[in-house]
PALO-879083 format. One record per residue (C-alpha): residue number from 0; z, y, x. Coordinates in Angstrom, 2 decimals, m for minus. Each point is the difference from the previous one (the first is absolute). Example, Ala and Ser with C-alpha at 12.3 -4.5 7.8 and 13.67 -1.06 7.14 Angstrom:
! residues 2
<lumke 0, <7.80, m4.50, 12.30>> <lumke 1, <m0.66, 3.44, 1.37>> 
! end
This chain:
! residues 185
<lumke 0, <12.92, m13.80, 23.25>> <lumke 1, <2.85, 2.32, m1.01>> <lumke 2, <2.02, m0.55, m3.14>> <lumke 3, <m1.43, 2.03, m2.90>> <lumke 4, <1.89, 3.16, m0.90>> <lumke 5, <2.22, m0.46, m3.04>> <lumke 6, <m0.54, 3.07, m2.18>> <lumke 7, <1.56, 0.09, m3.47>> <lumke 8, <m1.60, 2.27, m2.59>> <lumke 9, <2.92, 1.13, m2.15>> <lumke 10, <m1.05, 1.10, m3.47>> <lumke 11, <2.67, 2.40, m1.20>> <lumke 12, <m1.07, 0.51, m3.63>> <lumke 13, <1.47, m2.00, m2.84>> <lumke 14, <m1.42, 1.69, m3.11>> <lumke 15, <m2.25, m2.13, m2.23>> <lumke 16, <m3.17, 2.09, 0.47>> <lumke 17, <0.47, 0.62, 3.72>> <lumke 18, <m3.11, 1.18, 1.80>> <lumke 19, <1.61, m0.55, 3.40>> <lumke 20, <m0.79, m3.70, m0.24>> <lumke 21, <m3.70, 0.82, 0.44>> <lumke 22, <0.75, 1.88, 3.21>> <lumke 23, <2.25, m2.80, 1.29>> <lumke 24, <m2.78, m2.53, m0.69>> <lumke 25, <m2.51, 2.22, 1.81>> <lumke 26, <2.22, 0.31, 3.08>> <lumke 27, <0.74, m3.72, m0.03>> <lumke 28, <m3.73, m0.77, m0.05>> <lumke 29, <m0.53, 2.32, 2.97>> <lumke 30, <2.82, m1.67, 1.93>> <lumke 31, <m1.32, m3.48, m0.84>> <lumke 32, <m3.31, 0.81, 1.71>> <lumke 33, <1.80, 0.18, 3.34>> <lumke 34, <0.57, m3.48, 1.50>> <lumke 35, <2.93, 1.39, 2.04>> <lumke 36, <1.95, 0.91, m3.14>> <lumke 37, <1.91, m2.07, m2.50>> <lumke 38, <0.64, 2.26, m3.00>> <lumke 39, <2.80, m0.82, m2.44>> <lumke 40, <0.05, 1.35, m3.54>> <lumke 41, <3.43, 1.24, m1.13>> <lumke 42, <0.59, 1.33, m3.51>> <lumke 43, <3.09, 1.94, m0.99>> <lumke 44, <m0.21, m1.76, m3.38>> <lumke 45, <0.86, m3.29, 1.69>> <lumke 46, <3.54, 1.07, 0.85>> <lumke 47, <3.06, 0.41, m2.18>> <lumke 48, <1.60, 3.11, 1.41>> <lumke 49, <3.35, 1.47, m0.90>> <lumke 50, <1.57, 2.73, 2.08>> <lumke 51, <2.54, m1.35, 2.45>> <lumke 52, <0.51, 1.45, 3.47>> <lumke 53, <0.55, m3.47, 1.43>> <lumke 54, <m2.80, m1.71, m1.88>> <lumke 55, <m2.62, m1.80, 1.96>> <lumke 56, <m2.78, m1.97, m1.64>> <lumke 57, <m0.56, m3.12, 2.10>> <lumke 58, <m3.71, m0.28, m0.87>> <lumke 59, <m0.65, 3.66, 0.85>> <lumke 60, <2.13, m0.24, 3.14>> <lumke 61, <m2.17, m2.88, 1.23>> <lumke 62, <m3.14, 2.05, m0.67>> <lumke 63, <1.23, 3.09, 1.83>> <lumke 64, <1.39, m2.00, 2.91>> <lumke 65, <m3.31, m1.80, 0.55>> <lumke 66, <m2.11, 3.15, m0.44>> <lumke 67, <m1.73, 1.65, 2.92>> <lumke 68, <m0.97, 3.03, m2.10>> <lumke 69, <m0.06, 1.08, m3.64>> <lumke 70, <m2.36, 1.53, m2.53>> <lumke 71, <1.83, 1.82, m2.80>> <lumke 72, <m1.94, 0.69, m3.20>> <lumke 73, <1.71, 2.02, m2.69>> <lumke 74, <m0.70, 2.54, m2.74>> <lumke 75, <1.27, 3.51, m0.38>> <lumke 76, <2.09, 0.44, m3.12>> <lumke 77, <1.22, 3.54, m0.69>> <lumke 78, <m0.33, 1.07, 3.65>> <lumke 79, <1.85, m3.09, 1.27>> <lumke 80, <m0.33, m3.72, 0.58>> <lumke 81, <1.32, m2.81, m2.24>> <lumke 82, <3.73, m0.67, 0.15>> <lumke 83, <m0.39, m3.78, 0.01>> <lumke 84, <m2.24, 0.32, 3.06>> <lumke 85, <2.60, 2.08, 1.82>> <lumke 86, <2.79, m2.38, m0.95>> <lumke 87, <m2.01, m2.96, 1.31>> <lumke 88, <m0.64, 1.80, 3.29>> <lumke 89, <3.71, 0.86, 0.25>> <lumke 90, <1.01, m3.67, m0.03>> <lumke 91, <m1.16, m0.14, 3.62>> <lumke 92, <0.51, 2.25, 2.98>> <lumke 93, <0.06, m1.60, 3.45>> <lumke 94, <m3.07, m2.14, m0.68>> <lumke 95, <m2.19, 3.14, m0.25>> <lumke 96, <0.88, 1.43, 3.41>> <lumke 97, <m3.00, 0.77, 2.23>> <lumke 98, <m2.49, m1.46, m2.46>> <lumke 99, <m3.11, 1.97, m0.96>> <lumke 100, <m0.65, 0.91, m3.60>> <lumke 101, <m3.09, 1.22, m1.84>> <lumke 102, <0.83, 2.04, m3.08>> <lumke 103, <m2.42, m0.06, m2.96>> <lumke 104, <0.81, 2.09, m3.05>> <lumke 105, <m1.65, 0.07, m3.39>> <lumke 106, <m0.11, 2.50, m2.83>> <lumke 107, <m1.96, 0.78, m3.12>> <lumke 108, <m0.20, 3.64, 1.12>> <lumke 109, <m1.76, 1.90, 2.74>> <lumke 110, <2.63, m0.27, 2.73>> <lumke 111, <m0.05, m3.79, 0.37>> <lumke 112, <3.75, m0.40, 0.33>> <lumke 113, <0.46, 2.39, 2.92>> <lumke 114, <3.33, 1.29, m1.38>> <lumke 115, <1.39, m3.54, m0.24>> <lumke 116, <m1.05, m0.64, 3.59>> <lumke 117, <1.74, 3.18, 1.14>> <lumke 118, <3.18, m1.33, m1.61>> <lumke 119, <m0.33, m3.43, 1.56>> <lumke 120, <m0.82, 0.93, 3.60>> <lumke 121, <3.56, 1.07, 0.99>> <lumke 122, <1.29, m3.27, m1.43>> <lumke 123, <m2.46, m2.04, 2.04>> <lumke 124, <1.01, 1.97, 3.08>> <lumke 125, <3.65, m0.76, m0.73>> <lumke 126, <m0.90, m3.70, m0.17>> <lumke 127, <m1.48, 0.31, 3.49>> <lumke 128, <m3.52, m0.74, m1.19>> <lumke 129, <m3.03, 1.48, 1.76>> <lumke 130, <m2.39, 1.64, m2.44>> <lumke 131, <m3.60, m0.80, 0.88>> <lumke 132, <m2.24, 3.05, 0.35>> <lumke 133, <m1.06, 1.61, m3.21>> <lumke 134, <1.11, m1.19, m3.39>> <lumke 135, <m2.38, m1.34, m2.62>> <lumke 136, <m0.12, 1.86, m3.30>> <lumke 137, <m1.82, m1.22, m3.08>> <lumke 138, <m0.34, 2.90, m2.48>> <lumke 139, <m1.47, m0.50, m3.47>> <lumke 140, <0.52, m3.71, 0.57>> <lumke 141, <m1.29, m1.04, m3.43>> <lumke 142, <m3.37, 1.50, 0.85>> <lumke 143, <m0.17, m1.54, 3.51>> <lumke 144, <m0.26, m3.57, m1.27>> <lumke 145, <m2.25, m1.65, m2.56>> <lumke 146, <1.25, m2.20, m2.84>> <lumke 147, <m0.07, m3.06, 2.30>> <lumke 148, <2.24, 1.76, 2.53>> <lumke 149, <m2.79, 0.65, 2.51>> <lumke 150, <0.04, 3.22, 1.98>> <lumke 151, <m2.90, 2.30, m0.92>> <lumke 152, <0.10, 2.44, 2.93>> <lumke 153, <m1.25, m1.18, 3.43>> <lumke 154, <1.62, 2.95, 1.79>> <lumke 155, <3.41, m1.02, m1.31>> <lumke 156, <m0.64, m3.54, 1.22>> <lumke 157, <m1.02, 1.24, 3.45>> <lumke 158, <3.15, 2.13, 0.27>> <lumke 159, <2.19, m2.91, m1.09>> <lumke 160, <m1.66, m2.28, 2.56>> <lumke 161, <0.59, 2.57, 2.78>> <lumke 162, <3.68, 0.36, m0.93>> <lumke 163, <0.48, m3.79, m0.11>> <lumke 164, <m1.70, m0.32, 3.40>> <lumke 165, <2.33, 2.69, 1.36>> <lumke 166, <3.04, m1.87, m1.35>> <lumke 167, <m1.18, m3.23, 1.66>> <lumke 168, <m0.62, 1.76, 3.32>> <lumke 169, <3.41, 1.70, m0.09>> <lumke 170, <1.67, m3.32, m0.81>> <lumke 171, <m1.73, m1.69, 2.93>> <lumke 172, <1.00, 2.81, 2.36>> <lumke 173, <3.63, m0.24, m1.08>> <lumke 174, <m0.01, m3.78, 0.45>> <lumke 175, <m1.30, 0.39, 3.57>> <lumke 176, <2.71, 2.59, 0.64>> <lumke 177, <2.71, m2.29, m1.34>> <lumke 178, <m1.24, m2.85, 2.21>> <lumke 179, <0.06, 2.38, 2.98>> <lumke 180, <3.59, 0.92, m0.72>> <lumke 181, <0.97, m3.69, m0.27>> <lumke 182, <m1.61, m0.88, 3.32>> <lumke 183, <1.57, 2.99, 1.76>> <lumke 184, <3.52, m1.10, m0.98>> 
! end
């Protein structure tokens, strides 16, 4: 039996009333249903981050090194993504190369964070990450979940499940390709 895929879900929101945590929990629950996946919850709040070009956070470095793919969950604030989230991502570089990423954005408005995603995609490309298919957007996030944090819309759940499945498939394809390159050497 193959080793389960290590897929961190990085929650990039640090505000007290963050709605992104509901989306991260939803995506984690979807990943947990797959026996070939070992999801890891990562919260930007768990790291003390100060800007330093040479800074590396040992705990985060271990997470990114071990990861086979990533799920990034973050809100849109004023047409952008949170600075602490970007600073955390910037503490790594080489450990992202050729790893798939699923991008999930959240907003209280109708666009679901699409503008923040547009800002982040060139950065992910610069890191050498491979963006998985379509991005997930969660507009009007406060209305998507009930008071217990449960998703109310089945169509949103189905879309999220399809995108997670696509990320897993892409990750498996890349792993086979990497093994092929190793054996050809």
